[in-house]
N, CA, C and O of each residue as an XYZ file, in Angstrom:
588
protein
N      11.753     58.576    106.654
C      11.699     58.377    108.086
C      13.134     58.297    108.637
O      13.978     57.621    108.048
N      13.401     58.939    109.692
C      14.707     58.979    110.282
C      14.920     57.737    111.133
O      14.019     57.275    111.834
N      16.165     57.198    111.052
C      16.476     56.115    111.945
C      17.112     56.636    113.205
O      17.292     57.848    113.329
N      17.467     55.775    114.158
C      17.962     56.201    115.441
C      19.363     56.867    115.284
O      19.692     57.796    116.021
N      20.148     56.398    114.351
C      21.493     56.932    114.186
C      21.383     58.393    113.698
O      22.172     59.228    114.141
N      20.468     58.720    112.834
C      20.301     60.062    112.283
C      19.772     61.050    113.373
O      19.977     62.260    113.272
N      19.105     60.514    114.389
C      18.596     61.340    115.455
C      19.593     61.512    116.603
O      19.772     62.622    117.103
N      20.227     60.450    117.014
C      21.117     60.500    118.146
C      22.443     61.133    117.858
O      22.969     61.816    118.736
N      23.022     60.963    116.702
C      24.345     61.515    116.373
C      24.351     63.038    116.428
O      25.288     63.579    117.015
N      23.424     63.759    115.889
C      23.458     65.209    116.051
C      23.295     65.633    117.473
O      23.931     66.601    117.888
N      22.446     64.937    118.276
C      22.266     65.273    119.669
C      23.603     65.119    120.444
O      23.936     65.932    121.306
N      24.332     64.078    120.113
C      25.624     63.824    120.820
C      26.581     64.934    120.441
O      27.326     65.399    121.304
N      26.603     65.388    119.187
C      27.490     66.505    118.823
C      27.093     67.799    119.535
O      27.958     68.518    120.035
N      25.815     68.096    119.584
C      25.341     69.293    120.304
C      25.747     69.251    121.762
O      26.235     70.249    122.293
N      25.561     68.134    122.412
C      25.878     68.005    123.817
C      27.382     68.118    124.013
O      27.842     68.720    124.984
N      28.139     67.549    123.109
C      29.608     67.657    123.233
C      30.123     69.092    123.059
O      31.114     69.477    123.679
N      29.443     69.885    122.206
C      29.866     71.253    121.998
C      29.458     72.093    123.228
O      30.247     72.914    123.697
N      28.277     71.900    123.732
C      27.780     72.740    124.839
C      28.245     72.287    126.231
O      27.918     72.936    127.224
N      28.985     71.213    126.316
C      29.444     70.681    127.629
C      30.330     71.639    128.410
O      30.196     71.703    129.632
N      31.252     72.409    127.759
C      32.075     73.322    128.600
C      31.304     74.483    129.225
O      31.791     75.142    130.144
N      30.126     74.718    128.729
C      29.342     75.852    129.286
C      28.615     75.515    130.598
O      28.135     76.422    131.277
N      28.528     74.253    130.958
C      27.835     73.855    132.153
C      28.487     74.467    133.391
O      27.809     75.004    134.267
N      29.810     74.374    133.446
C      30.548     74.931    134.639
C      30.476     76.446    134.697
O      30.583     77.031    135.774
N      30.294     77.097    133.532
C      30.169     78.553    133.596
C      28.844     78.952    134.167
O      28.772     79.907    134.940
N      27.759     78.233    133.805
C      26.461     78.573    134.398
C      26.433     78.198    135.875
O      25.663     78.809    136.616
N      27.162     77.305    136.319
C      27.243     76.980    137.768
C      28.147     77.992    138.517
O      28.094     78.065    139.745
N      28.960     78.754    137.801
C      29.780     79.742    138.439
C      31.095     79.205    138.902
O      31.749     79.848    139.723
N      31.519     78.075    138.431
C      32.802     77.448    138.829
C      33.976     77.849    137.963
O      35.129     77.756    138.383
N      33.669     78.311    136.711
C      34.714     78.589    135.747
C      34.572     79.993    135.226
O      33.440     80.435    135.027
N      35.617     80.714    134.994
C      35.490     82.051    134.430
C      35.090     81.984    132.944
O      35.226     80.956    132.282
N      34.595     83.120    132.461
C      34.141     83.143    131.057
C      35.287     83.012    130.058
O      35.082     82.473    128.970
N      36.496     83.491    130.395
C      37.612     83.397    129.484
C      38.053     81.878    129.355
O      38.323     81.412    128.247
N      38.116     81.170    130.434
C      38.470     79.773    130.382
C      37.447     78.972    129.591
O      37.781     78.080    128.812
N      36.177     79.328    129.825
C      35.132     78.587    129.125
C      35.151     78.909    127.637
O      34.844     78.047    126.814
N      35.508     80.143    127.283
C      35.596     80.550    125.894
C      36.704     79.713    125.188
O      36.515     79.262    124.058
N      37.847     79.516    125.863
C      38.930     78.716    125.244
C      38.460     77.300    125.058
O      38.710     76.682    124.023
N      37.755     76.767    126.095
C      37.310     75.403    125.961
C      36.226     75.245    124.872
O      36.188     74.234    124.170
N      35.364     76.241    124.745
C      34.331     76.202    123.739
C      34.943     76.236    122.369
O      34.493     75.504    121.487
N      35.946     77.049    122.148
C      36.597     77.126    120.855
C      37.292     75.804    120.550
O      37.284     75.348    119.406
N      37.893     75.186    121.566
C      38.514     73.838    121.370
C      37.446     72.832    121.016
O      37.649     72.035    120.100
N      36.335     72.833    121.688
C      35.294     71.870    121.395
C      34.723     72.072    119.999
O      34.462     71.099    119.291
N      34.524     73.341    119.589
C      33.973     73.591    118.252
C      34.967     73.140    117.170
O      34.589     72.519    116.177
N      36.239     73.470    117.392
C      37.256     73.034    116.372
C      37.346     71.507    116.299
O      37.469     70.943    115.212
N      37.282     70.819    117.491
C      37.251     69.380    117.453
C      36.026     68.819    116.774
O      36.090     67.803    116.083
N      34.888     69.503    116.980
C      33.644     69.049    116.361
C      33.762     69.093    114.822
O      33.413     68.137    114.129
N      34.256     70.211    114.322
C      34.361     70.352    112.862
C      35.442     69.425    112.301
O      35.272     68.893    111.204
N      36.518     69.221    113.003
C      37.496     68.272    112.548
C      36.986     66.844    112.564
O      37.258     66.070    111.646
N      36.238     66.492    113.622
C      35.642     65.145    113.673
C      34.597     64.949    112.526
O      34.509     63.881    111.918
N      33.827     66.009    112.267
C      32.794     65.896    111.241
C      33.458     65.784    109.852
O      32.995     65.034    108.992
N      34.551     66.543    109.651
C      35.251     66.440    108.390
C      35.867     65.042    108.238
O      35.817     64.456    107.157
N      36.434     64.522    109.299
C      37.035     63.176    109.244
C      35.998     62.119    108.979
O      36.217     61.187    108.205
N      34.858     62.275    109.635
C      33.746     61.310    109.419
C      33.231     61.358    107.955
O      32.915     60.331    107.354
N      33.162     62.601    107.411
C      32.739     62.720    106.038
C      33.744     62.070    105.091
O      33.366     61.378    104.146
N      35.009     62.300    105.352
C      36.052     61.638    104.515
C      35.978     60.134    104.642
O      36.102     59.419    103.648
N      35.784     59.659    105.816
C      35.674     58.195    106.050
C      34.494     57.632    105.320
O      34.595     56.555    104.733
N      33.364     58.328    105.334
C      32.205     57.852    104.651
C      32.399     57.928    103.156
O      32.050     56.982    102.450
N      32.942     59.014    102.647
C      33.100     59.173    101.190
C      34.142     58.239    100.609
O      33.932     57.645     99.552
N      35.274     58.106    101.302
C      36.361     57.282    100.768
C      36.184     55.808    101.028
O      36.319     54.987    100.120
N      35.881     55.469    102.268
C      35.840     54.030    102.612
C      34.463     53.491    102.843
O      34.289     52.517    103.576
N      33.479     54.106    102.230
C      32.070     53.712    102.418
C      31.803     52.343    101.779
O      32.633     51.809    101.042
N      30.637     51.800    102.077
C      30.363     50.479    101.520
C      30.091     50.448    100.053
O      30.083     49.368     99.462
N      29.857     51.628     99.403
C      29.545     51.635     97.981
C      30.708     51.973     97.124
O      30.537     52.574     96.063
N      31.914     51.605     97.548
C      33.126     51.925     96.768
C      33.173     51.151     95.494
O      33.522     51.678     94.438
N      32.807     49.852     95.597
C      32.892     48.993     94.432
C      31.537     48.743     93.794
O      31.330     47.700     93.174
N      30.638     49.659     93.932
C      29.322     49.546     93.313
C      29.472     49.795     91.814
O      30.453     50.391     91.370
N      28.509     49.343     91.055
C      28.528     49.514     89.591
C      28.281     50.979     89.254
O      27.605     51.697     89.991
N      28.841     51.407     88.125
C      28.778     52.800     87.776
C      27.382     53.167     87.314
O      26.728     52.420     86.586
N      26.943     54.336     87.754
C      25.638     54.825     87.381
C      25.828     56.212     86.901
O      26.504     57.009     87.552
N      25.229     56.542     85.730
C      25.359     57.857     85.241
C      24.284     58.712     85.908
O      23.101     58.372     85.890
N      24.719     59.834     86.499
C      23.831     60.717     87.207
C      23.468     61.874     86.296
O      24.333     62.604     85.812
N      22.171     62.025     86.072
C      21.697     63.156     85.212
C      21.310     64.326     86.065
O      21.247     65.447     85.561
N      21.048     64.122     87.327
C      20.617     65.212     88.166
C      21.261     64.994     89.568
O      21.513     63.859     89.972
N      21.512     66.085     90.277
C      22.088     65.928     91.595
C      21.007     66.027     92.687
O      21.322     66.169     93.868
N      19.783     65.952     92.295
C      18.688     66.055     93.305
C      18.739     64.898     94.273
O      18.716     63.737     93.865
N      18.805     65.200     95.509
C      18.844     64.160     96.588
C      20.154     63.518     96.776
O      20.212     62.454     97.394
N      21.224     64.079     96.290
C      22.563     63.491     96.447
C      23.339     64.242     97.465
O      22.882     65.254     97.995
N      24.549     63.739     97.752
C      25.459     64.421     98.690
C      25.892     65.778     98.171
O      26.083     66.728     98.930
N      26.039     65.841     96.867
C      26.480     67.123     96.234
C      25.446     68.196     96.466
O      25.806     69.337     96.754
N      24.208     67.881     96.354
C      23.146     68.848     96.594
C      23.144     69.242     98.070
O      22.979     70.418     98.394
N      23.317     68.311     98.930
C      23.342     68.682    100.385
C      24.514     69.521    100.734
O      24.386     70.449    101.532
N      25.673     69.235    100.166
C      26.833     70.111    100.433
C      26.658     71.489     99.820
O      27.155     72.482    100.351
N      25.934     71.547     98.677
C      25.659     72.834     98.068
C      24.732     73.683     98.973
O      24.935     74.889     99.110
N      23.725     73.046     99.584
C      22.855     73.784    100.489
C      23.621     74.162    101.759
O      23.375     75.221    102.335
N      24.546     73.303    102.198
C      25.358     73.622    103.373
C      26.276     74.831    103.107
O      26.458     75.691    103.969
N      26.854     74.874    101.883
C      27.693     75.961    101.580
C      26.919     77.263    101.438
O      27.443     78.322    101.785
N      25.697     77.219    100.941
C      24.847     78.404    100.851
C      24.486     78.909    102.275
O      24.473     80.109    102.547
N      24.204     77.964    103.138
C      23.881     78.390    104.514
C      25.046     78.962    105.226
O      24.906     79.936    105.966
N      26.241     78.369    105.020
C      27.455     78.868    105.655
C      27.811     80.285    105.145
O      28.234     81.149    105.913
N      27.626     80.492    103.828
C      27.988     81.818    103.310
C      27.046     82.882    103.840
O      27.482     84.002    104.106
N      25.767     82.569    104.002
C      24.818     83.491    104.579
C      25.102     83.703    106.057
O      25.158     84.845    106.514
N      25.280     82.640    106.804
C      25.462     82.735    108.268
C      26.763     83.451    108.662
O      26.771     84.350    109.502
N      27.812     83.039    108.053
C      29.088     83.652    108.395
C      29.213     85.136    108.010
O      29.812     85.947    108.716
N      28.618     85.440    106.857
C      28.613     86.831    106.422
C      27.716     87.685    107.342
O      28.031     88.843    107.614
N      26.594     87.102    107.820
C      25.730     87.830    108.764
C      26.417     88.034    110.057
O      26.252     89.085    110.675
N      27.205     87.055    110.517
C      27.975     87.226    111.775
C      28.995     88.341    111.596
O      29.157     89.192    112.471
N      29.690     88.330    110.444
C      30.661     89.388    110.190
C      30.030     90.776    110.111
O      30.620     91.758    110.563
N      28.828     90.854    109.537
C      28.150     92.109    109.461
C      27.732     92.557    110.845
O      27.787     93.746    111.157
N      27.316     91.620    111.678
C      26.943     91.968    113.018
C      28.090     92.540    113.836
O      27.921     93.475    114.618
N      29.258     91.951    113.631
C      30.460     92.443    114.317
C      30.790     93.820    113.784
O      31.135     94.704    114.568
N      30.698     94.040    112.472
C      31.010     95.362    111.945
C      30.076     96.439    112.365
O      30.493     97.565    112.637
N      28.804     96.111    112.422
C      27.794     97.064    112.875
C      27.936     97.328    114.366
O      27.754     98.453    114.830
N      28.265     96.272    115.111
C      28.430     96.493    116.564
C      29.631     97.399    116.858
O      29.669     98.041    117.908
N      30.575     97.460    115.986
C      31.701     98.355    116.181
C      31.405     99.768    115.616
O      31.812    100.773    116.200
N      30.700     99.823    114.485
C      30.491    101.101    113.817
C      29.343    101.941    114.396
O      29.425    103.169    114.446
N      28.290    101.271    114.826
C      27.091    101.989    115.273
C      27.351    102.827    116.548
O      26.902    103.972    116.593
N      28.036    102.330    117.560
C      28.272    103.213    118.686
C      29.199    104.360    118.363
O      29.044    105.454    118.907
N      30.160    104.133    117.486
C      31.010    105.242    117.070
C      30.231    106.290    116.269
O      30.472    107.492    116.379
N      29.282    105.788    115.452
C      28.468    106.711    114.683
C      27.556    107.554    115.608
O      27.367    108.749    115.384
N      27.011    106.917    116.625
C      26.162    107.643    117.564
C      26.966    108.657    118.320
O      26.492    109.769    118.553
N      28.199    108.304    118.722
C      29.063    109.242    119.412
C      29.455    110.437    118.548
O      29.507    111.573    119.019
N      29.731    110.155    117.275
C      30.118    111.240    116.361
C      28.888    112.176    116.073
O      29.030    113.389    115.919
N      27.730    111.568    116.013
C      26.484    112.372    115.770
C      26.169    113.222    116.991
O      25.721    114.360    116.849
N      26.393    112.692    118.187
C      26.083    113.430    119.366
C      27.000    114.646    119.548
O      26.600    115.639    120.156
N      28.218    114.566    119.025
C      29.149    115.717    119.159
C      28.869    116.750    118.070
O      28.882    117.953    118.328
N      28.616    116.273    116.853
C      28.411    117.222    115.739
C      27.352    116.646    114.854
O      27.518    115.522    114.379
N      26.277    117.340    114.602
C      25.173    116.845    113.808
C      25.486    116.730    112.353
O      24.771    116.052    111.615
N      26.556    117.385    111.912
C      26.955    117.280    110.506
C      27.610    115.958    110.181
O      27.742    115.641    108.999
N      28.028    115.166    111.152
C      28.650    113.913    110.930
C      27.706    112.758    110.707
O      28.143    111.611    110.603
N      26.374    113.047    110.629
C      25.380    111.991    110.489
C      25.557    111.239    109.200
O      25.581    110.008    109.230
N      25.680    111.888    108.086
C      25.823    111.254    106.800
C      27.055    110.404    106.661
O      27.022    109.303    106.112
N      28.166    110.949    107.183
C      29.424    110.197    107.133
C      29.394    108.962    107.993
O      29.886    107.907    107.592
N      28.830    109.081    109.154
C      28.831    107.963    110.053
C      27.815    106.878    109.564
O      28.045    105.686    109.768
N      26.783    107.268    108.971
C      25.776    106.358    108.446
C      26.353    105.479    107.335
O      25.970    104.318    107.188
N      27.276    106.045    106.557
C      27.910    105.283    105.498
C      28.668    104.073    106.064
O      28.588    102.976    105.512
N      29.403    104.278    107.170
C      30.173    103.222    107.745
C      29.314    102.098    108.303
O      29.686    100.927    108.223
N      28.161    102.457    108.872
C      27.230    101.427    109.348
C      26.618    100.650    108.173
O      26.435     99.435    108.246
N      26.314    101.354    107.118
C      25.766    100.702    105.938
C      26.754     99.784    105.241
O      26.384     98.743    104.697
N      28.024    100.190    105.266
C      29.046     99.268    104.736
C      29.166     97.987    105.498
O      29.394     96.939    104.894
N      29.023     98.023    106.801
C      29.047     96.829    107.553
C      27.877     95.912    107.252
O      28.033     94.691    107.226
N      26.680     96.504    107.019
C      25.497     95.717    106.694
C      25.645     95.183    105.258
O      25.006     94.180    104.938
N      26.398     95.757    104.437
C      26.571     95.300    103.037
C      27.240     93.931    102.965
O      27.030     93.177    102.015
N      28.016     93.630    103.941
C      28.695     92.305    104.011
C      27.660     91.226    104.022
O      27.800     90.230    103.313
N      26.597     91.397    104.826
C      25.523     90.372    104.911
C      24.806     90.253    103.605
O      24.423     89.151    103.210
N      24.612     91.343    102.924
C      23.911     91.290    101.611
C      24.728     90.571    100.620
O      24.188     89.790     99.836
N      26.061     90.794    100.605
C      26.958     90.035     99.699
C      26.896     88.525     99.984
O      26.854     87.719     99.055
N      26.891     88.148    101.265
C      26.788     86.737    101.614
C      25.480     86.131    101.132
O      25.456     85.009    100.626
N      24.397     86.876    101.291
C      23.076     86.420    100.830
C      23.093     86.281     99.296
O      22.540     85.324     98.753
N      23.706     87.204     98.628
C      23.821     87.112     97.138
C      24.574     85.887     96.725
O      24.144     85.181     95.812
N      25.682     85.608     97.364
C      26.464     84.392     97.069
C      25.651     83.133     97.291
O      25.694     82.209     96.479
N      24.904     83.092     98.394
C      24.097     81.902     98.675
C      22.955     81.729     97.646
O      22.606     80.605     97.285
N      22.384     82.848     97.183
C      21.363     82.754     96.106
C      21.974     82.221     94.837
O      21.367     81.386     94.166
N      23.172     82.682     94.484
C      23.865     82.164     93.326
C      24.175     80.661     93.418
O      24.055     79.921     92.442
N      24.578     80.237     94.631
C      24.866     78.806     94.830
C      23.577     77.972     94.722
O      23.592     76.879     94.156
N      22.508     78.470     95.244
C      21.225     77.680     95.199
C      20.732     77.650     93.791
O      20.158     76.646     93.370
N      20.929     78.715     93.029
C      20.478     78.696     91.628
C      21.269     77.683     90.765
O      20.757     77.151     89.780
N      22.523     77.437     91.165
C      23.302     76.434     90.429
C      22.826     74.988     90.775
O      23.085     74.057     90.011
N      22.160     74.816     91.881
C      21.712     73.482     92.265
C      20.432     73.208     91.501
O      19.843     72.137     91.647
């Protein structure tokens, strides 16, 4: 069962990240200014999260607890960070593949419309962009298998 801290803290982080977009939807701020603010908020979010994790890991209440030999990492922080790294490898590689395909596909369509013989060559570049996502998925499967 989740306690109030585990429910409210993620909501506060989500609100803090999406706060700069409110003025954009109202039409008071340009998109470029909001983009800079959003990047600032996201970087502050990750730095605060990293600092909070370090604070919990280093200065937590269980620093002077008795030693326990761990035979399995099931249900521990290590397993959670392993799943987080698997999710990040899949998500970031999929975003990179999306950017690559967004750049390669219109160029491939343009090359195909000018000369039909360019279809095979242009299709290779689109497929290479999609391969990045497959590599990220492969890495995440390898990480999850180690857990």
